[in-house]
N, C-alpha and C positions, 0 to 999 in steps of 0.2 A: 347559491348555498350560503348559510349562515356560518360565520366564523366563531371559534370558541376563544375566550380570553384565558390566558395562562400567566402565571408568574414563573419566571425561569429561576430555578434553583442553582444553576451553574451556566457558564458561557455556552452558547450553542452556536456553531459556525453558521454564518449567513443568517442568522436570526436575531441574536442579542446577547446582552451580558447579564450577569447574575442580578436578580431583583427587578428586571424590567417586565412590564406587563405587555405582552404581545398577543396579537390575534393571529391565529392559524387556522387551518382547515381541520374539521373534526377528525378526519382519519389520521392525519399527521399527529394530532394530540393524543388520540385514543390508542394508536398502534406503536407509537414511537416515544413521545416525550413523557406521557404519563407512566407507562410500565417500566421505563428506565429510569424513573425518579429524577428526570431532568426538569421537571415542571410540575405545578400544581394548578388546579382550577383557581381562577382570581375571584373567589367568593369573598364577602366581608370577612368571615371568619378566617380564611386562609390568609388574607392580607394582614389582619392583626397578628396571627401566629407568625408570619414571616418577618414582621417588624420587630417582634419579640425575640426572635432567634437569628435575626440578621448578623448580629456581631459574631455570634458562634459560627454560622454558616461561612461567613467570610474568613474567619480564622482558620477553619478546616480547609477551605479552599486555597488559602496562601500556604498552608503546610503541605498540601498535596502538589502544588505548583512548585514549591521549593525543592521537594523531593524528586519531581520529574525534571526540573533543570539540572540537578546533580547527575541524574542518570544520562541526560542529554549530552552534558559535557564528557561524561565517561565513554559514551559510544559514538562520539562525533566521527563522521566519516565511515561509518559501518558499511561494509559490503558483504554480500551474502551470495554464495554460489549455488546454483540449482542445475543438476545434471538432467537433462530431458533428451528424448529420442526426438530427431528432427529429420526432414526431408534434405536433399542436396541443396535446394534453394534456401534453406535456413527457416522454413516454416515448421513450427512444432506440431506433433501429433497430439493435439490437446491444447492446453493452455496453462499459464501460471496464474494462480489465484491469490487472493488475499490470505487464504488458509495456508497455501504452500509457503508463502513470504513469512507468516507468523512462525510456522515450524522451522524454517530455515534460521530465523532470527534467535529463536529459543536455542538452537544448537550452537549459535554463535555467542551465546551469553546474554541476549536481551530477551527477557520474558515478556511477550505481549500477547494481546488477544487478536484474533483476526478482525475484529471490529475497529481495532485502532489503526489497521492498515487502510490508508486512503488511497486505493487504486482506482484510478479514473476508468480504466478499462483493462480487461485481462491481457497479459503478456503472451503474444502468439508467435513471436520470432526469437531466433538466437540473437545474442548481442547484450549491450549494457542498456539498463533501464533505471530511471531514477523514480522513486516513490516516496510518498510522505508517510510518517508514522506519528499519530497523535498520542504522545505520552500523557498529556493532559489537555483539556480544551484550549489552553492558551500556550502549550509547548509543543511545537510540531517540529520533528527532525526529518532529515532527508536521507535515505539510505540508497545504495546503489545494488541493483540486482544484476547478477552475472548469470545469463542462461547460456548453457554450452552442452555439447554432446559428451565431452570428456573433461576430465580435470586439466589436462594439457592444453585444450582448446581454450578453457576458462582463464588459464594463466596468460595465454597470449592476448586474449580479449582485455584483460586487466592491464597489460603493458601497452595497449592501444594498437595491437597488430591486427591486420585483417585476417579473418578466419577462412581459409581455403583448404582444399583437399591437398594432400601431399603432391608435389610437382612430379615425382617419379611415377606415381599412379596415372596422373594426367597424361604424361608424355606417352606412356605404353598404351593407353586407350586412343590417343590421337593417331599413333602410328597404325594401329589396327584399323581405325576408322578410315585412315588415309589410304591404306591398301584396299579396302573394300570400295571406296569412292573411285580409286584409279582403275579398278577392274570393271566397275560399272561404266565408267566413261569409254573404255575401250571396246566394250560389248556393244 
C-alpha cells in the first residue's frame, strides 16, 4: 500500500514534530491528520507556504504550550471521583470511558475534551486508576480517577484503605451460613 507524505503542523505523538515531513498510511492521513488540521499534504506549494508561515505557526504553538503549562501547574495532582454501580467483587456494571472522565474533570474545574483523555483501556473495576490528559501535544498531565460505589467508599480509597463490606454485615451472613452448613452436616 502506498504511503502519503505530509507536513506536520503540530507535534503528533509517536509520529513527529512540527515541520517534519512524514510518510503515513492513506487512511490515517485522510481520517485523522488532515481533518483535524494536524498536517497538510507535502506538495511543493504547501512546502513553500509552510516555510513562509513557519515563524507564525511556531509562535502560536509556543503561546498555546505556555498556556497549557500554566493550566498543568494549576491542576497538578488532580483527582476526580466517579460513583458507579458495581458487583460485590468490584467489577463495574459497564465501564468508565474518556467521556466520563472529561465530564468529571469539567466538574472539578478542568475543562477538557474527551479526545484529550489518553485512556489506554476503559476502566472496568472499582479503585484508583491513573490516566493521562493531553492539554497540548507537548504538555501531558497525569490525573487520578477514583471509582467507587459511594462517596464514603471513595474517601476510603483516597486514604489508601481497602474497600470491603461492613464487618457487621459480613459477620451476620457468616453466622447464618454457618448454621445452615452445620445443619446440613448433621443430616
